[in-house]
DRENSE-570271 format. One record per atom (N, C-alpha, C): x, y, z; atom name; residue number from 1. Coordinates in Angstrom, 1 decimal. Layout:
// residues N
<c1:X&c2:Y&c3:Z&atom:CA&n:NUM> $
...
// end
This chain:
// residues 134
<c1:-7.8&c2:6.4&c3:-6.3&atom:N&n:1> $
<c1:-7.4&c2:5.1&c3:-6.1&atom:CA&n:1> $
<c1:-6.1&c2:4.7&c3:-6.9&atom:C&n:1> $
<c1:-5.5&c2:3.7&c3:-6.4&atom:N&n:2> $
<c1:-4.4&c2:3.2&c3:-7.2&atom:CA&n:2> $
<c1:-4.4&c2:1.7&c3:-7.2&atom:C&n:2> $
<c1:-3.7&c2:1.2&c3:-8.2&atom:N&n:3> $
<c1:-3.6&c2:-0.2&c3:-8.2&atom:CA&n:3> $
<c1:-2.1&c2:-0.6&c3:-8.1&atom:C&n:3> $
<c1:-1.8&c2:-1.5&c3:-7.2&atom:N&n:4> $
<c1:-0.4&c2:-1.9&c3:-7.1&atom:CA&n:4> $
<c1:-0.3&c2:-3.1&c3:-8.0&atom:C&n:4> $
<c1:0.5&c2:-3.0&c3:-9.1&atom:N&n:5> $
<c1:0.8&c2:-4.2&c3:-9.8&atom:CA&n:5> $
<c1:2.2&c2:-4.4&c3:-9.6&atom:C&n:5> $
<c1:2.2&c2:-5.3&c3:-8.8&atom:N&n:6> $
<c1:3.3&c2:-5.5&c3:-8.1&atom:CA&n:6> $
<c1:3.5&c2:-4.2&c3:-7.5&atom:C&n:6> $
<c1:-1.6&c2:-0.2&c3:-7.7&atom:N&n:7> $
<c1:-1.9&c2:0.7&c3:-7.4&atom:CA&n:7> $
<c1:-3.0&c2:1.1&c3:-7.4&atom:C&n:7> $
<c1:-4.9&c2:1.0&c3:-7.6&atom:N&n:8> $
<c1:-4.6&c2:1.7&c3:-6.5&atom:CA&n:8> $
<c1:-3.3&c2:0.9&c3:-6.2&atom:C&n:8> $
<c1:-3.1&c2:-0.1&c3:-5.9&atom:N&n:9> $
<c1:-1.9&c2:-0.8&c3:-6.4&atom:CA&n:9> $
<c1:-2.4&c2:-2.0&c3:-7.2&atom:C&n:9> $
<c1:-2.0&c2:-2.0&c3:-8.5&atom:N&n:10> $
<c1:-2.1&c2:-3.3&c3:-9.2&atom:CA&n:10> $
<c1:-0.8&c2:-3.9&c3:-8.8&atom:C&n:10> $
<c1:-0.9&c2:-5.1&c3:-8.3&atom:N&n:11> $
<c1:0.4&c2:-5.6&c3:-7.8&atom:CA&n:11> $
<c1:0.7&c2:-7.0&c3:-8.2&atom:C&n:11> $
<c1:1.9&c2:-7.1&c3:-8.5&atom:N&n:12> $
<c1:2.5&c2:-8.5&c3:-8.6&atom:CA&n:12> $
<c1:3.4&c2:-8.7&c3:-7.4&atom:C&n:12> $
<c1:3.0&c2:-9.6&c3:-6.6&atom:N&n:13> $
<c1:3.8&c2:-9.9&c3:-5.4&atom:CA&n:13> $
<c1:5.0&c2:-10.8&c3:-5.8&atom:C&n:13> $
<c1:6.1&c2:-10.6&c3:-5.1&atom:N&n:14> $
<c1:7.2&c2:-11.5&c3:-5.3&atom:CA&n:14> $
<c1:6.8&c2:-12.9&c3:-5.0&atom:C&n:14> $
<c1:7.0&c2:-13.8&c3:-5.8&atom:N&n:15> $
<c1:6.5&c2:-15.2&c3:-5.6&atom:CA&n:15> $
<c1:5.0&c2:-15.3&c3:-5.7&atom:C&n:15> $
<c1:4.4&c2:-14.5&c3:-6.5&atom:N&n:16> $
<c1:2.9&c2:-14.5&c3:-6.7&atom:CA&n:16> $
<c1:2.5&c2:-15.9&c3:-7.1&atom:C&n:16> $
<c1:1.3&c2:-16.3&c3:-6.5&atom:N&n:17> $
<c1:0.8&c2:-17.7&c3:-6.8&atom:CA&n:17> $
<c1:0.4&c2:-17.8&c3:-8.2&atom:C&n:17> $
<c1:0.6&c2:-19.0&c3:-8.8&atom:N&n:18> $
<c1:0.1&c2:-19.3&c3:-10.1&atom:CA&n:18> $
<c1:-0.7&c2:-20.6&c3:-10.0&atom:C&n:18> $
<c1:-1.0&c2:-21.0&c3:-8.7&atom:N&n:19> $
<c1:-1.8&c2:-22.2&c3:-8.5&atom:CA&n:19> $
<c1:-3.2&c2:-21.8&c3:-8.5&atom:C&n:19> $
<c1:-4.1&c2:-22.8&c3:-8.9&atom:N&n:20> $
<c1:-5.5&c2:-22.5&c3:-9.0&atom:CA&n:20> $
<c1:-6.1&c2:-22.2&c3:-7.6&atom:C&n:20> $
<c1:-7.2&c2:-21.4&c3:-7.5&atom:N&n:21> $
<c1:-7.8&c2:-21.1&c3:-6.3&atom:CA&n:21> $
<c1:-7.4&c2:-19.8&c3:-5.8&atom:C&n:21> $
<c1:-8.2&c2:-19.1&c3:-4.9&atom:N&n:22> $
<c1:-7.9&c2:-17.8&c3:-4.4&atom:CA&n:22> $
<c1:-6.7&c2:-17.9&c3:-3.5&atom:C&n:22> $
<c1:-5.8&c2:-16.9&c3:-3.6&atom:N&n:23> $
<c1:-4.7&c2:-16.8&c3:-2.6&atom:CA&n:23> $
<c1:-4.2&c2:-15.4&c3:-2.7&atom:C&n:23> $
<c1:-4.0&c2:-14.8&c3:-1.6&atom:N&n:24> $
<c1:-3.5&c2:-13.4&c3:-1.5&atom:CA&n:24> $
<c1:-2.4&c2:-13.4&c3:-0.4&atom:C&n:24> $
<c1:-1.2&c2:-13.2&c3:-0.8&atom:N&n:25> $
<c1:-0.1&c2:-13.1&c3:0.2&atom:CA&n:25> $
<c1:0.5&c2:-11.7&c3:0.0&atom:C&n:25> $
<c1:0.3&c2:-10.8&c3:1.0&atom:N&n:26> $
<c1:0.8&c2:-9.5&c3:0.9&atom:CA&n:26> $
<c1:2.3&c2:-9.3&c3:0.9&atom:C&n:26> $
<c1:3.0&c2:-10.3&c3:1.4&atom:N&n:27> $
<c1:4.5&c2:-10.2&c3:1.5&atom:CA&n:27> $
<c1:5.1&c2:-10.2&c3:0.2&atom:C&n:27> $
<c1:6.1&c2:-9.3&c3:0.1&atom:N&n:28> $
<c1:6.9&c2:-9.2&c3:-1.2&atom:CA&n:28> $
<c1:7.0&c2:-7.8&c3:-1.7&atom:C&n:28> $
<c1:7.4&c2:-7.7&c3:-3.0&atom:N&n:29> $
<c1:7.6&c2:-6.5&c3:-3.7&atom:CA&n:29> $
<c1:6.3&c2:-6.2&c3:-4.6&atom:C&n:29> $
<c1:5.8&c2:-5.0&c3:-4.5&atom:N&n:30> $
<c1:4.6&c2:-4.5&c3:-5.2&atom:CA&n:30> $
<c1:5.0&c2:-3.3&c3:-6.0&atom:C&n:30> $
<c1:4.5&c2:-3.2&c3:-7.2&atom:N&n:31> $
<c1:4.8&c2:-2.0&c3:-8.1&atom:CA&n:31> $
<c1:3.5&c2:-1.5&c3:-8.7&atom:C&n:31> $
<c1:3.3&c2:-0.2&c3:-8.7&atom:N&n:32> $
<c1:2.0&c2:0.3&c3:-9.3&atom:CA&n:32> $
<c1:2.3&c2:0.9&c3:-10.7&atom:C&n:32> $
<c1:1.2&c2:1.3&c3:-11.3&atom:N&n:33> $
<c1:1.2&c2:1.8&c3:-12.6&atom:CA&n:33> $
<c1:2.0&c2:3.1&c3:-12.8&atom:C&n:33> $
<c1:2.2&c2:3.8&c3:-11.7&atom:N&n:34> $
<c1:3.0&c2:5.1&c3:-11.7&atom:CA&n:34> $
<c1:4.5&c2:4.9&c3:-11.5&atom:C&n:34> $
<c1:4.9&c2:3.7&c3:-11.2&atom:N&n:35> $
<c1:6.3&c2:3.4&c3:-10.9&atom:CA&n:35> $
<c1:6.7&c2:3.4&c3:-9.5&atom:C&n:35> $
<c1:5.7&c2:3.5&c3:-8.6&atom:N&n:36> $
<c1:6.1&c2:3.4&c3:-7.1&atom:CA&n:36> $
<c1:6.3&c2:2.0&c3:-6.8&atom:C&n:36> $
<c1:7.2&c2:1.8&c3:-5.7&atom:N&n:37> $
<c1:7.5&c2:0.4&c3:-5.3&atom:CA&n:37> $
<c1:7.2&c2:0.3&c3:-3.8&atom:C&n:37> $
<c1:6.7&c2:-0.8&c3:-3.4&atom:N&n:38> $
<c1:6.4&c2:-1.1&c3:-1.9&atom:CA&n:38> $
<c1:6.9&c2:-2.5&c3:-1.6&atom:C&n:38> $
<c1:7.6&c2:-2.6&c3:-0.5&atom:N&n:39> $
<c1:8.0&c2:-3.9&c3:0.0&atom:CA&n:39> $
<c1:7.3&c2:-4.2&c3:1.3&atom:C&n:39> $
<c1:6.7&c2:-5.4&c3:1.4&atom:N&n:40> $
<c1:6.0&c2:-5.7&c3:2.7&atom:CA&n:40> $
<c1:6.6&c2:-7.0&c3:3.3&atom:C&n:40> $
<c1:6.7&c2:-6.9&c3:4.6&atom:N&n:41> $
<c1:7.2&c2:-8.1&c3:5.4&atom:CA&n:41> $
<c1:6.1&c2:-9.1&c3:5.5&atom:C&n:41> $
<c1:6.5&c2:-10.3&c3:6.0&atom:N&n:42> $
<c1:5.5&c2:-11.3&c3:6.3&atom:CA&n:42> $
<c1:4.6&c2:-10.8&c3:7.4&atom:C&n:42> $
<c1:3.3&c2:-11.3&c3:7.4&atom:N&n:43> $
<c1:2.4&c2:-11.0&c3:8.4&atom:CA&n:43> $
<c1:2.8&c2:-11.8&c3:9.7&atom:C&n:43> $
<c1:2.6&c2:-11.1&c3:10.9&atom:N&n:44> $
<c1:2.9&c2:-11.9&c3:12.1&atom:CA&n:44> $
<c1:1.6&c2:-12.6&c3:12.5&atom:C&n:44> $
<c1:1.6&c2:-13.2&c3:13.6&atom:N&n:45> $
<c1:0.4&c2:-14.1&c3:14.0&atom:CA&n:45> $
<c1:-0.9&c2:-13.3&c3:14.1&atom:C&n:45> $
<c1:-0.9&c2:-12.0&c3:14.4&atom:N&n:46> $
<c1:-2.1&c2:-11.2&c3:14.5&atom:CA&n:46> $
<c1:-2.4&c2:-10.4&c3:13.3&atom:C&n:46> $
<c1:-1.6&c2:-10.6&c3:12.2&atom:N&n:47> $
<c1:-1.9&c2:-10.0&c3:10.9&atom:CA&n:47> $
<c1:-1.3&c2:-8.6&c3:10.7&atom:C&n:47> $
<c1:-0.3&c2:-8.2&c3:11.5&atom:N&n:48> $
<c1:0.3&c2:-6.9&c3:11.3&atom:CA&n:48> $
<c1:1.6&c2:-7.1&c3:10.4&atom:C&n:48> $
<c1:2.0&c2:-6.1&c3:9.8&atom:N&n:49> $
<c1:3.2&c2:-6.1&c3:8.9&atom:CA&n:49> $
<c1:3.8&c2:-4.8&c3:8.9&atom:C&n:49> $
<c1:5.0&c2:-4.7&c3:8.4&atom:N&n:50> $
<c1:5.8&c2:-3.5&c3:8.2&atom:CA&n:50> $
<c1:6.4&c2:-3.5&c3:6.8&atom:C&n:50> $
<c1:7.0&c2:-2.5&c3:6.4&atom:N&n:51> $
<c1:7.7&c2:-2.4&c3:5.1&atom:CA&n:51> $
<c1:8.2&c2:-1.1&c3:4.8&atom:C&n:51> $
<c1:8.4&c2:-0.9&c3:3.5&atom:N&n:52> $
<c1:8.9&c2:0.4&c3:3.0&atom:CA&n:52> $
<c1:8.2&c2:0.8&c3:1.7&atom:C&n:52> $
<c1:8.1&c2:2.1&c3:1.4&atom:N&n:53> $
<c1:7.4&c2:2.6&c3:0.2&atom:CA&n:53> $
<c1:8.3&c2:3.6&c3:-0.4&atom:C&n:53> $
<c1:8.5&c2:3.4&c3:-1.7&atom:N&n:54> $
<c1:9.3&c2:4.4&c3:-2.5&atom:CA&n:54> $
<c1:8.4&c2:4.9&c3:-3.6&atom:C&n:54> $
<c1:7.9&c2:6.1&c3:-3.4&atom:N&n:55> $
<c1:6.9&c2:6.7&c3:-4.3&atom:CA&n:55> $
<c1:7.7&c2:7.3&c3:-5.5&atom:C&n:55> $
<c1:7.0&c2:7.2&c3:-6.7&atom:N&n:56> $
<c1:7.6&c2:7.8&c3:-7.9&atom:CA&n:56> $
<c1:7.0&c2:9.1&c3:-8.2&atom:C&n:56> $
<c1:6.0&c2:9.5&c3:-7.4&atom:N&n:57> $
<c1:5.3&c2:10.8&c3:-7.6&atom:CA&n:57> $
<c1:5.1&c2:11.5&c3:-6.2&atom:C&n:57> $
<c1:5.4&c2:12.8&c3:-6.2&atom:N&n:58> $
<c1:5.3&c2:13.6&c3:-5.0&atom:CA&n:58> $
<c1:5.1&c2:15.1&c3:-5.4&atom:C&n:58> $
<c1:4.4&c2:15.8&c3:-4.5&atom:N&n:59> $
<c1:4.2&c2:17.2&c3:-4.7&atom:CA&n:59> $
<c1:5.2&c2:18.0&c3:-3.9&atom:C&n:59> $
<c1:6.5&c2:17.8&c3:-4.2&atom:N&n:60> $
<c1:7.6&c2:18.4&c3:-3.5&atom:CA&n:60> $
<c1:8.8&c2:18.6&c3:-4.4&atom:C&n:60> $
<c1:9.6&c2:19.5&c3:-4.1&atom:N&n:61> $
<c1:10.9&c2:19.6&c3:-4.8&atom:CA&n:61> $
<c1:12.0&c2:18.9&c3:-4.1&atom:C&n:61> $
<c1:11.7&c2:18.4&c3:-2.9&atom:N&n:62> $
<c1:12.7&c2:17.7&c3:-2.1&atom:CA&n:62> $
<c1:13.0&c2:16.3&c3:-2.8&atom:C&n:62> $
<c1:14.2&c2:15.8&c3:-2.4&atom:N&n:63> $
<c1:14.6&c2:14.4&c3:-2.9&atom:CA&n:63> $
<c1:13.6&c2:13.4&c3:-2.3&atom:C&n:63> $
<c1:13.1&c2:12.6&c3:-3.1&atom:N&n:64> $
<c1:12.2&c2:11.5&c3:-2.6&atom:CA&n:64> $
<c1:13.0&c2:10.4&c3:-1.9&atom:C&n:64> $
<c1:12.6&c2:10.1&c3:-0.7&atom:N&n:65> $
<c1:13.3&c2:9.0&c3:0.0&atom:CA&n:65> $
<c1:12.3&c2:7.8&c3:0.3&atom:C&n:65> $
<c1:12.9&c2:6.7&c3:0.4&atom:N&n:66> $
<c1:12.2&c2:5.5&c3:0.8&atom:CA&n:66> $
<c1:11.6&c2:5.8&c3:2.2&atom:C&n:66> $
<c1:10.3&c2:5.4&c3:2.4&atom:N&n:67> $
<c1:9.6&c2:5.8&c3:3.7&atom:CA&n:67> $
<c1:9.1&c2:4.5&c3:4.3&atom:C&n:67> $
<c1:9.1&c2:4.4&c3:5.7&atom:N&n:68> $
<c1:8.6&c2:3.3&c3:6.4&atom:CA&n:68> $
<c1:7.0&c2:3.2&c3:6.4&atom:C&n:68> $
<c1:6.5&c2:2.0&c3:6.4&atom:N&n:69> $
<c1:5.1&c2:1.8&c3:6.6&atom:CA&n:69> $
<c1:4.8&c2:0.7&c3:7.6&atom:C&n:69> $
<c1:3.6&c2:0.8&c3:8.2&atom:N&n:70> $
<c1:3.1&c2:-0.1&c3:9.2&atom:CA&n:70> $
<c1:1.6&c2:-0.4&c3:8.8&atom:C&n:70> $
<c1:1.2&c2:-1.7&c3:8.9&atom:N&n:71> $
<c1:-0.1&c2:-2.0&c3:8.5&atom:CA&n:71> $
<c1:-0.7&c2:-3.3&c3:9.2&atom:C&n:71> $
<c1:-1.9&c2:-3.6&c3:8.8&atom:N&n:72> $
<c1:-2.6&c2:-4.8&c3:9.3&atom:CA&n:72> $
<c1:-3.5&c2:-5.3&c3:8.3&atom:C&n:72> $
<c1:-3.6&c2:-6.7&c3:8.2&atom:N&n:73> $
<c1:-4.5&c2:-7.3&c3:7.3&atom:CA&n:73> $
<c1:-5.6&c2:-8.1&c3:8.2&atom:C&n:73> $
<c1:-6.8&c2:-8.1&c3:7.7&atom:N&n:74> $
<c1:-7.8&c2:-9.0&c3:8.3&atom:CA&n:74> $
<c1:-7.4&c2:-10.4&c3:8.2&atom:C&n:74> $
<c1:-7.8&c2:-11.3&c3:9.0&atom:N&n:75> $
<c1:-7.5&c2:-12.7&c3:8.9&atom:CA&n:75> $
<c1:-8.2&c2:-13.2&c3:7.6&atom:C&n:75> $
<c1:-7.4&c2:-13.8&c3:6.7&atom:N&n:76> $
<c1:-8.0&c2:-14.2&c3:5.4&atom:CA&n:76> $
<c1:-9.1&c2:-15.2&c3:5.6&atom:C&n:76> $
<c1:-10.2&c2:-15.0&c3:4.8&atom:N&n:77> $
<c1:-11.3&c2:-15.9&c3:4.8&atom:CA&n:77> $
<c1:-11.1&c2:-17.0&c3:3.8&atom:C&n:77> $
<c1:-12.1&c2:-17.9&c3:3.7&atom:N&n:78> $
<c1:-12.0&c2:-19.0&c3:2.7&atom:CA&n:78> $
<c1:-12.0&c2:-18.4&c3:1.3&atom:C&n:78> $
<c1:-12.6&c2:-17.2&c3:1.2&atom:N&n:79> $
<c1:-12.7&c2:-16.6&c3:-0.2&atom:CA&n:79> $
<c1:-11.3&c2:-16.1&c3:-0.6&atom:C&n:79> $
<c1:-10.4&c2:-15.8&c3:0.3&atom:N&n:80> $
<c1:-9.0&c2:-15.5&c3:-0.1&atom:CA&n:80> $
<c1:-8.8&c2:-14.1&c3:-0.6&atom:C&n:80> $
<c1:-9.7&c2:-13.1&c3:-0.3&atom:N&n:81> $
<c1:-9.6&c2:-11.8&c3:-0.7&atom:CA&n:81> $
<c1:-9.6&c2:-10.8&c3:0.5&atom:C&n:81> $
<c1:-8.5&c2:-10.9&c3:1.3&atom:N&n:82> $
<c1:-8.5&c2:-10.1&c3:2.5&atom:CA&n:82> $
<c1:-8.4&c2:-8.6&c3:2.3&atom:C&n:82> $
<c1:-8.9&c2:-7.9&c3:3.3&atom:N&n:83> $
<c1:-8.8&c2:-6.4&c3:3.3&atom:CA&n:83> $
<c1:-7.6&c2:-6.1&c3:4.2&atom:C&n:83> $
<c1:-7.0&c2:-4.9&c3:4.0&atom:N&n:84> $
<c1:-5.9&c2:-4.5&c3:4.8&atom:CA&n:84> $
<c1:-5.8&c2:-3.0&c3:4.8&atom:C&n:84> $
<c1:-5.0&c2:-2.4&c3:5.7&atom:N&n:85> $
<c1:-4.7&c2:-1.0&c3:5.8&atom:CA&n:85> $
<c1:-3.3&c2:-0.8&c3:6.2&atom:C&n:85> $
<c1:-2.7&c2:0.4&c3:5.8&atom:N&n:86> $
<c1:-1.4&c2:0.7&c3:6.3&atom:CA&n:86> $
<c1:-1.2&c2:2.2&c3:6.2&atom:C&n:86> $
<c1:-0.2&c2:2.7&c3:6.9&atom:N&n:87> $
<c1:0.1&c2:4.1&c3:6.9&atom:CA&n:87> $
<c1:1.6&c2:4.2&c3:6.5&atom:C&n:87> $
<c1:1.9&c2:5.3&c3:5.7&atom:N&n:88> $
<c1:3.3&c2:5.6&c3:5.3&atom:CA&n:88> $
<c1:3.7&c2:6.9&c3:6.0&atom:C&n:88> $
<c1:4.8&c2:6.9&c3:6.7&atom:N&n:89> $
<c1:5.4&c2:8.1&c3:7.3&atom:CA&n:89> $
<c1:6.4&c2:8.6&c3:6.3&atom:C&n:89> $
<c1:6.1&c2:9.6&c3:5.5&atom:N&n:90> $
<c1:7.0&c2:10.1&c3:4.5&atom:CA&n:90> $
<c1:8.2&c2:10.8&c3:5.1&atom:C&n:90> $
<c1:9.4&c2:10.4&c3:4.7&atom:N&n:91> $
<c1:10.7&c2:10.8&c3:5.2&atom:CA&n:91> $
<c1:11.2&c2:12.1&c3:4.5&atom:C&n:91> $
<c1:10.5&c2:12.6&c3:3.5&atom:N&n:92> $
<c1:10.9&c2:13.8&c3:2.8&atom:CA&n:92> $
<c1:9.9&c2:14.9&c3:2.8&atom:C&n:92> $
<c1:8.8&c2:14.7&c3:3.5&atom:N&n:93> $
<c1:7.7&c2:15.7&c3:3.6&atom:CA&n:93> $
<c1:7.0&c2:15.6&c3:4.9&atom:C&n:93> $
<c1:6.4&c2:16.7&c3:5.3&atom:N&n:94> $
<c1:5.6&c2:16.7&c3:6.6&atom:CA&n:94> $
<c1:4.2&c2:16.2&c3:6.4&atom:C&n:94> $
<c1:4.1&c2:14.9&c3:6.0&atom:N&n:95> $
<c1:2.8&c2:14.4&c3:5.8&atom:CA&n:95> $
<c1:2.8&c2:12.9&c3:6.0&atom:C&n:95> $
<c1:1.6&c2:12.3&c3:6.2&atom:N&n:96> $
<c1:1.4&c2:10.9&c3:6.4&atom:CA&n:96> $
<c1:0.2&c2:10.5&c3:5.5&atom:C&n:96> $
<c1:0.3&c2:9.3&c3:4.9&atom:N&n:97> $
<c1:-0.7&c2:8.8&c3:4.1&atom:CA&n:97> $
<c1:-1.3&c2:7.5&c3:4.6&atom:C&n:97> $
<c1:-2.6&c2:7.3&c3:4.6&atom:N&n:98> $
<c1:-3.3&c2:6.1&c3:5.1&atom:CA&n:98> $
<c1:-3.9&c2:5.5&c3:3.8&atom:C&n:98> $
<c1:-3.6&c2:4.2&c3:3.6&atom:N&n:99> $
<c1:-4.1&c2:3.4&c3:2.5&atom:CA&n:99> $
<c1:-5.1&c2:2.3&c3:3.1&atom:C&n:99> $
<c1:-6.2&c2:2.0&c3:2.5&atom:N&n:100> $
<c1:-7.0&c2:0.8&c3:2.8&atom:CA&n:100> $
<c1:-7.3&c2:0.1&c3:1.4&atom:C&n:100> $
<c1:-7.4&c2:-1.2&c3:1.5&atom:N&n:101> $
<c1:-7.7&c2:-1.9&c3:0.3&atom:CA&n:101> $
<c1:-8.0&c2:-3.3&c3:0.5&atom:C&n:101> $
<c1:-8.0&c2:-4.0&c3:-0.7&atom:N&n:102> $
<c1:-8.3&c2:-5.4&c3:-0.7&atom:CA&n:102> $
<c1:-7.4&c2:-6.1&c3:-1.7&atom:C&n:102> $
<c1:-7.1&c2:-7.4&c3:-1.5&atom:N&n:103> $
<c1:-6.3&c2:-8.1&c3:-2.4&atom:CA&n:103> $
<c1:-7.2&c2:-9.0&c3:-3.2&atom:C&n:103> $
<c1:-6.9&c2:-9.1&c3:-4.5&atom:N&n:104> $
<c1:-7.6&c2:-9.9&c3:-5.4&atom:CA&n:104> $
<c1:-6.7&c2:-10.8&c3:-6.2&atom:C&n:104> $
<c1:-7.2&c2:-11.9&c3:-6.8&atom:N&n:105> $
<c1:-6.4&c2:-12.8&c3:-7.6&atom:CA&n:105> $
<c1:-7.1&c2:-12.9&c3:-8.9&atom:C&n:105> $
<c1:-6.4&c2:-12.7&c3:-10.1&atom:N&n:106> $
<c1:-7.1&c2:-12.9&c3:-11.3&atom:CA&n:106> $
<c1:-7.1&c2:-14.3&c3:-11.7&atom:C&n:106> $
<c1:-7.7&c2:-14.6&c3:-12.9&atom:N&n:107> $
<c1:-7.9&c2:-16.0&c3:-13.3&atom:CA&n:107> $
<c1:-6.6&c2:-16.7&c3:-13.6&atom:C&n:107> $
<c1:-5.5&c2:-15.9&c3:-13.8&atom:N&n:108> $
<c1:-4.2&c2:-16.5&c3:-14.0&atom:CA&n:108> $
<c1:-3.4&c2:-16.6&c3:-12.8&atom:C&n:108> $
<c1:-4.0&c2:-16.3&c3:-11.6&atom:N&n:109> $
<c1:-3.3&c2:-16.4&c3:-10.3&atom:CA&n:109> $
<c1:-2.4&c2:-15.2&c3:-10.0&atom:C&n:109> $
<c1:-2.6&c2:-14.1&c3:-10.7&atom:N&n:110> $
<c1:-1.8&c2:-12.9&c3:-10.5&atom:CA&n:110> $
<c1:-2.5&c2:-12.1&c3:-9.4&atom:C&n:110> $
<c1:-1.8&c2:-11.7&c3:-8.3&atom:N&n:111> $
<c1:-2.3&c2:-11.0&c3:-7.2&atom:CA&n:111> $
<c1:-2.3&c2:-9.5&c3:-7.5&atom:C&n:111> $
<c1:-3.3&c2:-8.8&c3:-7.0&atom:N&n:112> $
<c1:-3.5&c2:-7.3&c3:-7.2&atom:CA&n:112> $
<c1:-4.0&c2:-6.7&c3:-6.0&atom:C&n:112> $
<c1:-3.4&c2:-5.6&c3:-5.6&atom:N&n:113> $
<c1:-4.0&c2:-4.8&c3:-4.4&atom:CA&n:113> $
<c1:-4.7&c2:-3.6&c3:-5.0&atom:C&n:113> $
<c1:-6.0&c2:-3.5&c3:-4.6&atom:N&n:114> $
<c1:-6.8&c2:-2.4&c3:-5.0&atom:CA&n:114> $
<c1:-7.0&c2:-1.5&c3:-3.8&atom:C&n:114> $
<c1:-6.5&c2:-0.3&c3:-3.8&atom:N&n:115> $
<c1:-6.5&c2:0.6&c3:-2.7&atom:CA&n:115> $
<c1:-7.0&c2:2.0&c3:-3.0&atom:C&n:115> $
<c1:-7.4&c2:2.7&c3:-1.9&atom:N&n:116> $
<c1:-7.6&c2:4.1&c3:-1.9&atom:CA&n:116> $
<c1:-6.8&c2:4.7&c3:-0.8&atom:C&n:116> $
<c1:-6.5&c2:6.0&c3:-0.9&atom:N&n:117> $
<c1:-5.7&c2:6.6&c3:0.1&atom:CA&n:117> $
<c1:-6.1&c2:8.0&c3:0.5&atom:C&n:117> $
<c1:-5.7&c2:8.5&c3:1.7&atom:N&n:118> $
<c1:-5.8&c2:9.9&c3:2.1&atom:CA&n:118> $
<c1:-4.4&c2:10.3&c3:2.6&atom:C&n:118> $
<c1:-4.0&c2:11.5&c3:2.1&atom:N&n:119> $
<c1:-2.8&c2:12.1&c3:2.6&atom:CA&n:119> $
<c1:-3.1&c2:13.3&c3:3.4&atom:C&n:119> $
<c1:-2.5&c2:13.4&c3:4.5&atom:N&n:120> $
<c1:-2.6&c2:14.6&c3:5.4&atom:CA&n:120> $
<c1:-1.3&c2:15.3&c3:5.6&atom:C&n:120> $
<c1:-1.2&c2:16.5&c3:5.2&atom:N&n:121> $
<c1:0.1&c2:17.2&c3:5.4&atom:CA&n:121> $
<c1:-0.1&c2:18.2&c3:6.5&atom:C&n:121> $
<c1:1.1&c2:18.5&c3:7.1&atom:N&n:122> $
<c1:1.1&c2:19.4&c3:8.3&atom:CA&n:122> $
<c1:0.8&c2:20.8&c3:7.7&atom:C&n:122> $
<c1:0.0&c2:21.6&c3:8.5&atom:N&n:123> $
<c1:-0.3&c2:23.0&c3:8.2&atom:CA&n:123> $
<c1:0.0&c2:23.8&c3:9.4&atom:C&n:123> $
<c1:0.3&c2:25.1&c3:9.3&atom:N&n:124> $
<c1:0.7&c2:25.9&c3:10.5&atom:CA&n:124> $
<c1:-0.4&c2:26.2&c3:11.5&atom:C&n:124> $
<c1:-1.7&c2:26.1&c3:11.1&atom:N&n:125> $
<c1:-2.8&c2:26.4&c3:12.1&atom:CA&n:125> $
<c1:-4.1&c2:25.7&c3:11.7&atom:C&n:125> $
<c1:-5.0&c2:25.6&c3:12.7&atom:N&n:126> $
<c1:-6.3&c2:25.0&c3:12.4&atom:CA&n:126> $
<c1:-7.0&c2:25.7&c3:11.3&atom:C&n:126> $
<c1:-6.8&c2:27.0&c3:11.2&atom:N&n:127> $
<c1:-7.4&c2:27.8&c3:10.1&atom:CA&n:127> $
<c1:-7.1&c2:27.2&c3:8.7&atom:C&n:127> $
<c1:-5.9&c2:26.6&c3:8.6&atom:N&n:128> $
<c1:-5.5&c2:26.0&c3:7.3&atom:CA&n:128> $
<c1:-5.8&c2:24.6&c3:7.1&atom:C&n:128> $
<c1:-6.5&c2:24.0&c3:8.1&atom:N&n:129> $
<c1:-6.8&c2:22.5&c3:8.0&atom:CA&n:129> $
<c1:-7.6&c2:22.1&c3:6.8&atom:C&n:129> $
<c1:-8.5&c2:23.0&c3:6.3&atom:N&n:130> $
<c1:-9.3&c2:22.7&c3:5.1&atom:CA&n:130> $
<c1:-8.5&c2:22.3&c3:3.9&atom:C&n:130> $
<c1:-7.3&c2:22.7&c3:3.8&atom:N&n:131> $
<c1:-6.5&c2:22.4&c3:2.6&atom:CA&n:131> $
<c1:-5.4&c2:21.3&c3:2.9&atom:C&n:131> $
<c1:-5.5&c2:20.7&c3:4.0&atom:N&n:132> $
<c1:-4.4&c2:19.8&c3:4.5&atom:CA&n:132> $
<c1:-4.6&c2:18.3&c3:4.0&atom:C&n:132> $
<c1:-5.8&c2:18.0&c3:3.6&atom:N&n:133> $
<c1:-6.0&c2:16.6&c3:3.2&atom:CA&n:133> $
<c1:-6.3&c2:16.4&c3:1.8&atom:C&n:133> $
<c1:-5.7&c2:15.4&c3:1.1&atom:N&n:134> $
<c1:-6.0&c2:15.1&c3:-0.3&atom:CA&n:134> $
<c1:-6.5&c2:13.7&c3:-0.3&atom:C&n:134> $
// end
């Protein structure tokens, strides 16, 4: 898991709410405890969003590049702690990561994304599939 603070993501969203009451707005810049950054666009009418992810950690010697992401959020309930999911198409590796999580707001109005993820890398054959998912 990671927390986005601003990982799983502990996150501080750009323009995070400091008003009382639950509120979770995924749009903005998020940063996690490992130094990765994620920027999310505003949700459209059906709850989908896009953005970019710049990881600070990777199991590669290649140059880390900003990578695109696509996702969806459930329609927020009155409780204000929506669930969401998104995938990142890594631009520097032959892999894709799927994240799922939920947004929470602490008593000071700080937003946090709590997520878990699965990464699947490309392998040369089905015989190697057992080692392809982290």
